[in-house]
BATORSE-997185 format. One record per residue (C-alpha): residue in three letters; x, y, z. Coordinates in Angstrom, 2 decimals, decimal comma. Example, Ala and Ser with C-alpha at 12.3 -4.5 7.8 and 13.67 -1.06 7.14 Angstrom:
<sites>
   residuo         X         Y         Z
       ALA     12,30     -4,50      7,80
       SER     13,67     -1,06      7,14
</sites>
This chain:
<sites>
   residuo         X         Y         Z
       MET     21,56    -32,73     -6,54
       GLY     20,20    -30,68     -3,07
       MET     23,91    -29,24     -2,73
       ALA     23,37    -27,45     -6,22
       ALA     19,58    -26,28     -5,47
       ARG     21,16    -24,45     -2,29
       LEU     23,73    -23,38     -4,17
       ASP     20,62    -22,12     -6,81
       ASP     18,96    -20,41     -4,18
       PHE     21,54    -18,04     -2,96
       GLN     21,38    -14,80     -3,25
       PRO     24,00    -12,20     -1,86
       ALA     23,18    -10,11      0,68
       PRO     22,15     -6,28     -0,69
       LEU     24,93     -3,46     -1,08
       ALA     24,32     -0,81      2,23
       PRO     24,48      2,69      1,01
       LEU     27,52      4,36      1,57
       MET     25,23      7,06      3,05
       ARG     21,19      6,79      4,14
       VAL     19,18     10,09      5,06
       ALA     16,20      9,53      6,55
       ALA     12,85     11,81      7,13
       LEU     15,10     14,73      7,09
       ARG     13,79     18,26      8,09
       LYS     15,38     21,53      7,85
       SER     13,62     24,77      8,74
       TYR     14,87     28,52      8,89
       GLY     12,95     30,32     11,42
       GLY      8,92     28,92     10,78
       ARG     10,13     28,53      7,15
       GLU     10,65     24,46      6,43
       VAL     12,95     24,20      3,18
       LEU     13,69     20,25      3,64
       ARG     10,46     18,13      4,03
       GLY     11,48     14,75      4,89
       ILE     14,49     14,19      2,46
       ASP     14,24     10,14      1,88
       LEU     17,70      9,02      0,18
       ASP     20,53      6,33     -0,39
       VAL     23,94      6,97     -1,90
       MET     26,03      3,55     -2,77
       ARG     29,46      3,66     -2,76
       GLY     30,89      4,85     -6,10
       GLU     27,69      6,01     -8,02
       VAL     27,42      9,71     -9,05
       LEU     24,44     10,60     -8,44
       ALA     22,50     14,92     -9,57
       LEU     20,53     17,10     -7,63
       ILE     18,06     18,52    -10,10
       GLY     15,26     21,12     -9,47
       GLY     14,52     24,56     -9,78
       ARG     15,50     27,71     -7,69
       GLY     14,22     26,94     -4,44
       ALA     13,99     23,32     -4,48
       GLY     16,61     23,03     -1,12
       LYS     19,49     21,41     -3,15
       SER     21,99     23,67     -2,11
       THR     21,03     23,33      1,74
       LEU     20,22     19,69      1,32
       LEU     24,71     19,39      0,60
       ARG     25,28     21,30      3,37
       CYS     23,32     19,70      5,77
       LEU     24,96     16,32      4,04
       SER     28,36     17,80      4,83
       GLY     27,59     18,98      8,53
       LEU     28,02     22,62      8,03
       GLU     24,09     23,10      8,97
       HIS     22,02     21,32     11,26
       PHE     18,75     20,06     10,51
       GLN     16,03     19,74     13,24
       HIS     14,58     16,19     12,21
       GLY     15,21     12,99     10,86
       ALA     18,43     10,57     10,50
       LEU     22,43     10,54      8,83
       GLU     24,15      7,96      8,19
       LEU     27,41      6,76      7,02
       SER     29,28      4,69      6,90
       GLY     33,07      4,28      8,40
       ARG     35,08      7,46      9,24
       PRO     33,22     10,37     11,45
       LEU     30,59     12,72      8,52
       ARG     33,55     15,57      8,81
       GLN     36,33     13,19      7,70
       GLN     34,37     11,71      5,08
       VAL     32,78     14,10      3,22
       GLY     34,46     16,76      0,91
       LEU     32,26     19,74     -0,27
       ILE     33,11     22,01     -2,96
       PHE     30,64     25,14     -3,17
       GLU     29,38     27,19     -6,12
       GLY     32,01     30,62     -4,45
       LEU     34,89     28,67     -4,41
       ASP     36,72     29,99     -0,88
       LEU     39,84     30,82     -2,58
       GLN     42,54     32,62     -0,60
       PRO     42,94     35,68     -3,40
       ARG     46,76     36,57     -1,82
       LEU     47,71     32,60     -1,96
       SER     49,40     30,62     -4,65
       ALA     46,61     27,64     -5,92
       GLY     49,48     25,39     -4,39
       GLU     49,44     27,53     -1,37
       ASN     45,47     26,89     -1,60
       VAL     45,68     23,22     -1,87
       MET     47,73     23,11      1,06
       ARG     45,38     24,67      3,34
       ALA     43,23     21,26      3,60
       PRO     43,87     20,39      7,47
       ALA     44,89     16,94      6,12
       LEU     48,52     18,48      3,88
       GLN     48,71     20,36      7,03
       ARG     49,61     17,91      9,09
       LYS     51,90     16,34      7,07
       GLY     55,74     16,88      6,13
       SER     54,72     16,64      2,47
       ALA     52,61     18,69      2,44
       ALA     53,83     21,10     -1,00
       GLU     54,72     17,72     -3,12
       ASP     50,67     16,68     -2,20
       ALA     49,36     19,48     -3,52
       ARG     51,60     19,64     -6,58
       GLU     50,46     15,69     -7,12
       LEU     46,35     16,96     -6,33
       LEU     46,80     20,25     -8,94
       ALA     48,19     17,73    -11,73
       ARG     45,25     15,26    -10,96
       VAL     42,71     17,96    -12,08
       GLY     44,83     19,08    -15,18
       LEU     46,82     21,96    -13,32
       ALA     50,07     20,64    -13,15
       GLU     51,51     24,24    -14,41
       GLN     49,65     26,69    -12,14
       PHE     51,15     26,58     -8,58
       ASP     51,88     29,18     -8,06
       ALA     50,02     30,96     -9,96
       LEU     47,52     33,35     -7,90
       PRO     43,39     32,38     -8,21
       GLY     42,77     36,38    -10,19
       GLN     45,36     34,71    -12,62
       LEU     43,56     31,78    -13,21
       SER     40,29     31,52    -15,06
       LEU     36,95     30,40    -13,17
       GLY     37,74     27,30    -14,80
       GLN     40,28     26,78    -13,25
       GLN     40,13     28,42    -10,23
       GLN     36,73     25,66     -9,57
       ARG     39,39     23,13    -10,22
       VAL     41,92     24,09     -7,54
       ALA     39,03     23,99     -5,45
       PHE     38,55     20,72     -6,44
       ALA     41,60     19,31     -5,36
       ARG     41,63     21,08     -2,45
       ALA     39,02     18,68     -1,44
       LEU     40,71     15,54     -2,61
       ALA     43,20     16,95     -0,25
       MET     40,86     15,42      2,35
       GLU     40,66     12,00      0,58
       PRO     36,73     12,12      1,19
       THR     34,68      8,96      0,52
       LEU     32,14     11,32     -0,56
       LEU     32,30     14,30     -2,64
       LEU     29,57     16,97     -2,61
       CYS     29,47     19,30     -5,31
       ASP     27,12     22,25     -5,40
       GLU     27,10     24,11     -9,20
       VAL     30,27     23,48     -9,73
       THR     29,19     24,26    -13,30
       ALA     27,92     27,32    -12,94
       VAL     30,33     29,69    -14,80
       PRO     29,27     32,04    -17,46
       ASP     31,14     30,69    -20,03
       ALA     30,20     27,05    -21,57
       GLU     33,58     26,36    -22,39
       LEU     34,90     26,61    -18,72
       ALA     31,87     24,62    -17,64
       GLY     32,88     21,96    -19,80
       GLU     36,59     21,39    -18,69
       VAL     35,04     21,89    -14,64
       GLY     32,53     18,81    -15,81
       LEU     35,83     16,86    -17,41
       VAL     37,06     16,85    -13,97
       ALA     34,09     15,96    -12,64
       GLU     33,49     12,96    -15,10
       ALA     37,56     11,90    -14,16
       LEU     36,24     11,53    -10,67
       ALA     33,58      9,57    -11,63
       GLY     35,57      7,24    -13,69
       GLU     37,87      6,63    -10,51
       GLY     34,96      5,37     -8,83
       MET     34,68      8,67     -6,04
       THR     31,37      8,57     -5,18
       LEU     29,58     12,25     -5,73
       LEU     26,37     13,94     -5,12
       MET     26,05     16,88     -7,13
       ALA     23,36     19,59     -7,84
       THR     23,22     21,18    -10,98
       HIS     21,17     23,35    -12,97
       ASP     22,89     21,54    -15,99
       LEU     20,24     18,83    -17,20
       ASP     22,74     17,85    -19,84
       PHE     25,47     17,28    -17,65
       ALA     23,41     15,80    -15,58
       GLN     22,44     13,29    -18,30
       ARG     25,78     12,60    -19,26
       VAL     27,30     12,37    -16,11
       ALA     25,50     10,30    -13,31
       ASP     23,91      7,30    -13,16
       ARG     21,21      8,43    -11,08
       VAL     19,01     11,66    -11,36
       VAL     16,89     12,99     -7,77
       PHE     14,38     15,51     -8,93
       MET     13,69     17,78     -5,73
       HIS     10,72     20,24     -5,87
       GLN      9,77     22,52     -3,01
       GLY     11,51     20,74     -0,12
       ARG     10,74     17,13     -1,65
       VAL     11,87     14,70     -3,58
       LEU      9,38     13,95     -6,30
       GLU     11,31     11,39     -8,59
       ALA     14,33      9,93     -8,68
       GLY     15,62      6,89    -11,72
       ALA     18,50      6,77    -14,14
       PRO     18,68      9,82    -16,32
       ALA     17,30      8,70    -19,60
       GLU     13,73      7,45    -17,20
       LEU     13,67     10,83    -15,65
       PHE     14,49     12,88    -18,77
       CYS     12,19     10,40    -21,38
       THR      9,31      9,42    -19,05
       PRO      9,30     12,06    -16,54
       ARG      6,07     10,08    -13,81
       THR      4,89     13,61    -11,82
       PRO      3,49     17,09    -13,62
       GLU      6,56     19,41    -11,23
       LEU      9,06     17,21    -13,19
       ARG      7,29     17,34    -16,20
       ASN      6,94     21,38    -16,23
       PHE     10,23     21,65    -14,68
       LEU     11,63     19,90    -17,73
       SER      9,47     21,70    -20,59
       SER     10,72     25,00    -18,84
       ARG     14,41     24,46    -19,90
       ASN     13,56     22,85    -22,99
       GLY     17,05     22,60    -25,21
       GLN     18,75     21,51    -22,27
       VAL     18,54     17,78    -22,38
       ARG     20,27     16,27    -25,67
       SER     21,20     12,94    -26,97
       TRP     23,89     11,93    -25,62
       PRO     25,60      8,18    -25,93
       PRO     24,75      6,00    -22,95
       HIS     25,43      7,78    -19,71
       ARG     28,43      6,21    -17,51
       LEU     27,22      3,66    -15,27
       ALA     25,71      1,81    -18,72
       THR     28,71      2,51    -20,83
       ARG     30,97      0,94    -18,02
       LEU     28,45     -1,98    -17,22
       ALA     28,79     -2,69    -21,79
       ALA     32,73     -2,73    -21,46
       PRO     33,57     -6,22    -21,86
       ALA     35,47     -7,82    -18,63
       ARG     39,31     -7,44    -18,86
</sites>
């Protein structure tokens, strides 16, 4: 009886976050753009950062990737050094126009140190649906395909956390959809993703948690249905009303679907 009671009372220790951001502040000159960001990212979680222009989403991603230095606060990441764990995909792609898709992927330092760089690059392009485009130049690819090459190059580093800055911000809705499908597939594989996006529809469909930023602060965070259906702050209500029609009624988001799936 005593043993049973002790077992019933046992509570597993809470999982430690993969990344913890505490009181992070970033300024450019006298202008403060991040004003005390607190954020935990759990392993295998898909987080979407939303907010208007100037909210600080891109600056936060650059600080988390190590590309920008911040003045105050703390950033903790479990395991390897920051640069070896984090992959970053920009809206601007940064592909070399005179190199083929395969050669752009092979530029990743992790592949340059291996004798099988070309073979690995082919496998990574296949992973993002571009198996037949190894020799194609960026100018011969659609914007959506170019963005997928950028995904493949980031994956070459075998990141623990993938940061994505407006990866669906391409002018054609169909191209945005194909990029979104790659992000969804990576999320389904268990990749930890932190994505800044203007596409609320995409955020609702893919994210486990949505974080709303406004003027350099995190004002709200929660499940997509919670944030989009019952916003607590006037700032989020105004933001959503200004984008009326961008959030549609989708099936349960990815985490809910995964948790509801029968055990195998």
